[in-house]
C-alpha positions as CSV (number, residue, x, y, z in Angstrom):
1,X,169.0,25.6,23.1
2,X,168.6,23.8,26.5
3,X,170.6,20.5,27.2
4,X,167.3,18.8,27.9
5,X,166.4,19.2,24.5
6,X,169.6,17.3,23.6
7,X,168.7,14.3,25.8
8,X,166.2,11.9,24.3
9,X,164.9,9.2,26.5
10,X,165.0,5.7,24.9
11,X,161.8,4.1,26.8
12,X,162.1,0.7,25.2
13,X,165.0,-1.4,26.7
14,X,164.8,-3.7,23.6
15,X,165.6,-0.8,21.4
16,X,168.8,0.1,23.6
17,X,170.2,-3.2,23.8
18,X,169.3,-3.7,20.0
19,X,171.7,-0.8,19.5
20,X,174.3,-2.0,21.8
21,X,174.3,-5.4,19.9
22,X,174.7,-3.6,16.5
23,X,177.5,-1.9,17.9
24,X,179.1,-5.0,19.6
25,X,179.1,-6.5,15.9
26,X,180.9,-3.4,14.4
27,X,183.5,-3.5,17.3
28,X,184.2,-7.2,16.4
29,X,187.6,-6.5,14.6
30,X,188.7,-4.2,17.5
31,X,191.8,-5.5,19.0
32,X,192.8,-5.8,22.7
33,X,194.5,-2.7,24.0
34,X,197.5,-1.7,26.0
35,X,197.1,-1.0,29.9
36,X,199.0,2.4,30.2
37,X,199.1,3.6,33.5
38,X,202.6,3.4,34.3
39,X,205.3,6.2,33.3
40,X,202.5,8.0,31.5
41,X,203.5,10.3,28.7
42,X,202.6,14.0,29.4
43,X,199.7,15.9,27.6
44,X,202.6,17.9,25.9
45,X,204.3,14.6,24.7
46,X,201.1,13.3,23.4
47,X,200.4,16.4,21.4
48,X,204.2,16.1,19.8
49,X,203.2,12.4,18.8
50,X,200.0,13.2,16.9
51,X,201.2,16.6,15.5
52,X,204.3,14.8,14.1
53,X,202.1,11.9,12.7
54,X,199.5,13.9,11.0
55,X,202.3,16.3,9.4
56,X,204.1,13.3,8.2
57,X,201.1,11.9,6.7
58,X,200.2,15.1,5.1
59,X,196.7,15.0,6.5
60,X,196.3,18.8,7.3
61,X,192.7,18.5,8.0
62,X,193.5,16.3,11.1
63,X,196.6,18.3,11.8
64,X,194.9,21.5,12.5
65,X,192.9,20.9,15.5
66,X,195.9,18.9,16.9
67,X,197.8,22.1,16.5
68,X,195.3,24.0,18.2
69,X,195.2,21.3,21.0
70,X,199.3,21.4,21.2
71,X,199.2,25.2,22.1
72,X,196.3,24.8,24.5
73,X,198.3,21.8,25.9
74,X,201.4,24.3,26.6
75,X,203.7,23.5,23.7
76,X,205.2,26.8,22.4
77,X,205.1,28.2,19.0
78,X,208.8,27.4,18.7
79,X,208.6,23.9,20.0
80,X,205.9,23.0,17.5
81,X,207.7,24.9,14.8
82,X,210.9,22.5,15.7
83,X,209.0,19.6,15.8
84,X,207.7,20.3,12.0
85,X,211.0,21.5,11.0
86,X,212.6,18.2,12.5
87,X,210.4,15.8,10.6
88,X,211.3,17.0,7.1
89,X,214.5,14.7,7.4
90,X,212.1,11.7,7.6
91,X,209.0,12.6,5.5
92,X,210.4,15.4,3.3
93,X,210.3,19.1,2.7
94,X,206.9,19.1,1.2
95,X,205.2,17.6,4.1
96,X,207.2,20.0,6.5
97,X,206.4,23.1,4.6
98,X,202.7,22.3,4.2
99,X,202.6,21.4,8.1
100,X,204.3,24.8,8.6
101,X,201.8,26.7,6.6
102,X,199.0,25.1,8.7
103,X,200.5,26.1,11.7
104,X,200.9,29.6,10.5
105,X,197.2,29.7,9.7
106,X,196.3,28.4,13.0
107,X,198.2,31.2,14.7
108,X,196.6,33.8,12.5
109,X,193.1,32.3,13.6
110,X,194.1,32.2,17.3
111,X,195.4,35.9,17.1
112,X,192.0,37.0,15.4
113,X,190.4,35.7,18.5
114,X,192.8,37.6,20.9
115,X,194.7,34.6,22.0
116,X,198.5,35.7,22.3
117,X,200.3,32.4,22.0
118,X,203.7,31.8,24.0
119,X,206.5,31.7,21.3
120,X,208.8,30.4,23.8
121,X,212.4,30.6,23.5
122,X,214.5,30.3,20.2
123,X,217.3,27.8,19.5
124,X,220.7,29.0,20.7
125,X,223.4,29.8,18.3
126,X,225.6,26.9,17.7
127,X,229.3,28.0,18.1
128,X,231.0,24.8,17.8
129,X,233.4,25.1,14.9
130,X,234.6,21.6,14.8
131,X,234.2,19.4,11.8
132,X,230.4,18.9,11.4
133,X,230.6,15.0,10.5
134,X,232.5,14.5,13.6
135,X,230.0,16.5,15.6
136,X,227.2,14.5,14.3
137,X,229.1,11.2,15.2
138,X,229.3,12.4,18.7
139,X,225.6,13.3,18.9
140,X,224.7,9.9,17.5
141,X,227.3,8.4,20.0
142,X,225.1,10.1,23.0
143,X,221.9,9.0,21.6
144,X,223.0,5.4,21.4
145,X,225.2,5.5,24.6
146,X,228.3,4.2,22.9
147,X,231.7,5.8,22.0
148,X,232.0,7.4,18.7
149,X,233.7,5.2,16.0
150,X,236.7,6.0,14.5
151,X,236.8,7.2,10.7
152,X,234.0,6.4,8.2
153,X,231.9,3.3,7.7
154,X,233.4,0.9,5.1
155,X,230.3,-1.3,4.8
156,X,226.4,-1.1,3.8
157,X,224.6,1.9,2.6
158,X,227.2,4.5,4.0
159,X,230.2,2.7,1.8
160,X,227.8,2.5,-1.4
161,X,226.7,6.2,-1.0
162,X,229.2,8.2,1.0
163,X,227.4,11.2,0.1
164,X,224.1,10.0,2.1
165,X,226.3,9.3,5.1
166,X,227.7,12.6,5.2
167,X,224.3,14.2,4.9
168,X,222.8,12.0,7.6
169,X,225.8,12.8,10.1
170,X,226.3,16.4,9.2
171,X,222.8,17.6,8.7
172,X,220.4,15.3,10.8
173,X,222.5,14.6,13.9
174,X,224.6,17.9,13.8
175,X,222.3,20.6,12.2
176,X,219.2,19.3,13.4
177,X,219.8,17.4,16.7
178,X,222.2,20.2,18.0
179,X,219.4,22.8,18.2
180,X,218.3,23.0,21.7
181,X,214.6,23.9,21.2
182,X,213.8,20.2,21.8
183,X,215.4,17.8,24.0
184,X,216.7,14.5,22.6
185,X,213.8,12.8,24.0
186,X,211.4,15.0,22.4
187,X,213.1,14.6,19.0
188,X,213.2,10.9,19.2
189,X,209.4,11.0,19.9
190,X,209.0,13.1,16.6
191,X,211.2,10.6,14.8
192,X,209.4,7.6,15.9
193,X,206.0,9.0,15.5
194,X,207.0,9.9,11.8
195,X,208.3,6.7,11.1
196,X,205.4,4.8,12.3
197,X,203.1,7.0,9.9
198,X,205.2,6.7,6.9
199,X,205.4,3.1,7.0
200,X,207.7,0.5,5.5
201,X,210.6,1.9,7.8
202,X,211.0,-1.0,10.3
203,X,214.6,-1.1,10.5
204,X,214.8,2.8,11.2
205,X,211.9,2.4,13.7
206,X,213.3,-0.2,15.6
207,X,216.8,1.6,15.9
208,X,214.9,5.0,17.0
209,X,212.8,3.1,19.4
210,X,216.1,1.7,20.9
211,X,217.5,5.4,21.0
212,X,214.1,6.4,22.9
213,X,215.1,4.0,25.6
214,X,218.6,5.6,25.8
215,X,217.4,9.0,26.1
216,X,214.9,8.5,28.9
217,X,211.7,7.4,27.5
218,X,210.5,4.2,29.1
219,X,209.2,1.1,27.4
220,X,205.8,1.8,29.1
221,X,206.1,5.3,27.4
222,X,206.7,3.9,24.0
223,X,203.8,1.4,24.4
224,X,201.7,4.7,25.0
225,X,202.9,6.2,22.2
226,X,201.7,3.5,19.9
227,X,198.5,3.5,21.7
228,X,198.2,7.1,21.1
229,X,198.8,6.5,17.3
230,X,196.1,3.5,17.1
231,X,193.6,5.6,18.8
232,X,194.1,8.8,17.0
233,X,195.8,8.4,13.9
234,X,195.8,4.9,12.3
235,X,195.3,1.4,13.7
236,X,197.3,-0.3,11.0
237,X,200.4,1.8,11.6
238,X,199.9,1.3,15.3
239,X,199.8,-2.7,14.5
240,X,203.0,-2.7,12.5
241,X,204.9,-0.7,15.4
242,X,203.6,-3.0,18.1
243,X,205.4,-5.8,16.3
244,X,208.7,-3.7,16.3
245,X,208.5,-2.8,19.7
246,X,207.5,-6.3,21.2
247,X,210.5,-7.5,19.4
248,X,212.6,-4.8,20.8
249,X,211.6,-5.4,24.2
250,X,212.1,-9.2,24.1
251,X,215.6,-8.7,22.6
252,X,216.6,-6.6,25.4
253,X,214.9,-8.7,28.3
254,X,212.9,-6.0,29.6
255,X,210.0,-6.4,32.1
256,X,207.4,-4.3,31.0
257,X,203.5,-4.3,32.0
258,X,201.5,-6.5,29.5
259,X,199.7,-5.1,26.8
260,X,196.9,-7.4,27.2
261,X,193.8,-6.6,29.4
262,X,193.6,-9.0,32.4
263,X,190.2,-11.0,32.7
264,X,189.6,-9.4,35.9
265,X,188.9,-6.2,34.1
266,X,186.3,-7.7,31.7
267,X,184.6,-10.3,33.9
268,X,181.7,-8.0,34.8
269,X,178.5,-9.9,33.9
270,X,176.5,-6.7,32.7
271,X,179.3,-5.2,30.8
272,X,178.7,-5.0,27.1
273,X,182.0,-4.3,25.9
274,X,185.5,-4.7,27.4
275,X,187.0,-1.7,29.3
276,X,190.0,-1.5,26.9
277,X,192.8,1.0,27.5
278,X,193.3,2.4,30.9
279,X,194.1,6.2,30.5
280,X,195.1,8.2,33.3
281,X,196.4,11.6,32.0
282,X,196.0,15.4,32.0
283,X,192.7,15.2,30.2
284,X,190.8,13.3,33.0
285,X,190.5,13.8,36.7
286,X,191.4,10.3,37.3
287,X,191.2,6.8,35.7
288,X,188.9,6.3,32.7
289,X,189.0,3.5,30.2
290,X,188.8,3.7,26.5
291,X,187.8,0.7,24.1
292,X,187.8,1.6,20.5
293,X,184.6,0.1,18.7
294,X,185.2,1.6,15.3
295,X,188.2,3.6,13.8
296,X,187.4,6.0,11.0
297,X,188.3,4.4,7.5
298,X,187.9,4.8,3.8
299,X,184.1,3.6,4.0
300,X,183.1,5.6,7.2
301,X,184.3,8.9,8.1
302,X,183.1,8.2,11.6
303,X,184.9,6.8,14.9
304,X,183.1,5.0,17.8
305,X,184.4,4.3,21.2
306,X,183.3,3.0,24.7
307,X,184.4,4.9,27.7
308,X,184.3,3.9,31.3
309,X,184.5,6.6,34.0
310,X,185.6,5.5,37.7
311,X,183.4,7.1,40.2
312,X,183.9,11.0,40.5
313,X,186.2,11.0,37.3
314,X,185.5,13.6,34.6
315,X,187.2,14.9,31.4
316,X,188.5,18.4,30.9
317,X,186.2,20.9,29.3
318,X,186.5,20.3,25.6
319,X,184.9,20.6,21.9
320,X,184.4,18.6,18.9
321,X,184.8,20.3,15.5
322,X,182.0,18.2,14.2
323,X,180.3,17.3,17.3
324,X,179.8,14.3,19.1
325,X,177.0,11.6,20.3
326,X,176.8,10.3,23.7
327,X,174.8,7.1,24.5
328,X,174.7,6.2,28.1
329,X,174.7,2.5,28.8
330,X,175.7,1.9,32.4
331,X,175.5,3.9,35.8
332,X,174.8,7.6,36.1
333,X,176.9,10.6,34.7
334,X,177.0,14.1,34.6
335,X,177.0,16.4,31.3
336,X,177.6,20.1,31.2
337,X,178.0,22.7,28.5
338,X,179.7,26.0,29.1
339,X,177.4,28.5,30.9
340,X,174.6,25.9,31.5
341,X,173.9,23.7,34.6
342,X,174.9,20.1,35.0
343,X,172.6,17.5,33.5
344,X,172.1,14.2,35.1
345,X,172.6,11.4,32.8
346,X,170.9,7.9,33.1
347,X,170.9,4.7,31.1
348,X,169.4,5.3,27.8
349,X,170.0,9.0,27.5
350,X,171.4,10.1,24.3
351,X,173.2,13.5,24.2
352,X,173.5,15.4,20.8
353,X,176.6,17.7,21.4
354,X,176.7,20.3,18.4
355,X,180.1,21.3,16.8
356,X,182.3,23.4,18.8
357,X,180.3,23.5,21.8
358,X,182.4,23.5,25.0
359,X,181.4,20.8,27.3
360,X,182.5,18.1,29.9
361,X,181.1,14.7,30.9
362,X,182.0,12.3,33.6
363,X,180.7,10.1,36.3
364,X,178.9,11.0,39.4
365,X,180.5,10.7,43.0
366,X,178.6,7.4,43.6
367,X,179.4,5.0,41.1
368,X,181.1,4.1,37.5
369,X,179.8,5.7,34.4
370,X,179.9,4.2,30.9
371,X,178.7,5.8,27.5
372,X,179.4,5.1,23.9
373,X,181.0,8.2,22.1
374,X,180.3,8.6,18.3
375,X,182.5,11.0,16.5
376,X,181.2,12.0,13.0
377,X,183.2,13.7,10.3
378,X,186.4,12.6,11.8
379,X,188.4,14.5,9.0
380,X,187.5,17.8,10.8
381,X,189.3,16.7,13.7
382,X,188.4,14.7,17.0
383,X,188.7,16.9,20.0
384,X,190.2,20.1,21.3
385,X,191.0,20.0,25.0
386,X,190.8,23.0,27.2
387,X,191.3,23.5,30.9
388,X,190.3,20.9,33.6
389,X,186.7,21.1,35.6
390,X,187.1,22.7,38.8
391,X,185.9,20.9,41.9
392,X,183.5,23.7,42.3
393,X,182.1,23.3,38.8
394,X,181.9,19.6,39.4
395,X,180.0,19.9,42.5
396,X,177.5,22.3,41.4
397,X,175.1,19.7,40.5
398,X,171.6,20.7,41.6
399,X,168.7,18.0,41.8
């Protein structure tokens, strides 16, 4: 089917603005978002976050496309396995085992398609024969940036239940953290993502966010982690995490770029929606902005977002398991499906993208482009990111 069959011209401006007004009403409960452009997380780190979050929740339908995306982003099989093994210490064996089974099915599917995934290196043998409890104390001290305490704690849960204290030090911080498939920073990204997703673990979340800062994760990256959870996983979980993170940042007297959008970003008189989050990562060739209008919830299995591309910016080749609908509301843009020519998009155009169709879209070189993106059946997964669009591909548009 030709792309121009997907594109339906809305000839009545009144209809277009009526639709935009309706979506604006829907978006009334959307919060201002984080400006995340400093010390951005890598594509692999973002996938670690979403994989850990969906695995901890036991949401295997959404975990599966994230596993695909993680492999495409360059994570090795053994790194993803280690993420899923690590999280059992926080969310339990059942969640970990079900997630590992899902990974096995993903690898089988990819192998059947002729994809040979990189397994990467295995964990090095642990040759340290010292007392495991003492080794665990040393690992925790490294994470905390402090000297290991002498003896065992005599207060709190450790005194009330010495057994759990032993398991915590010997198994979590010795058996798991000593495995070198993941770095300390990667393990803390997993831990924080899991604690956010299981909920009601604020003291532990604050502690591990602090450990993140000690192992090289910046405050800006922690804010981006929360934004990744908000946009891709669960807004309520992210709201709770924001409160914990803001309190931690204030308590440490850190100076961090504000979470709020400056007035200048949203003062354009012809803009229907705020720009939202400024995202500059490996999925886009430059700066793009995302403002969530509606997150999927128990009543609606659909997400709606507004996306703004700066001139010349496009996203990577990608697909959507359940398809996507684009509504163009400002400027001119490009849309291309794999193996087909680029189509020029104008205000009022609607693009009906079929499930699993590989495509990209973005702004023309001459100006900003803005569209609404509607993702149906979100339980099937939101997006599978692929390789960047080359300059030759982008510049191939013919009038």
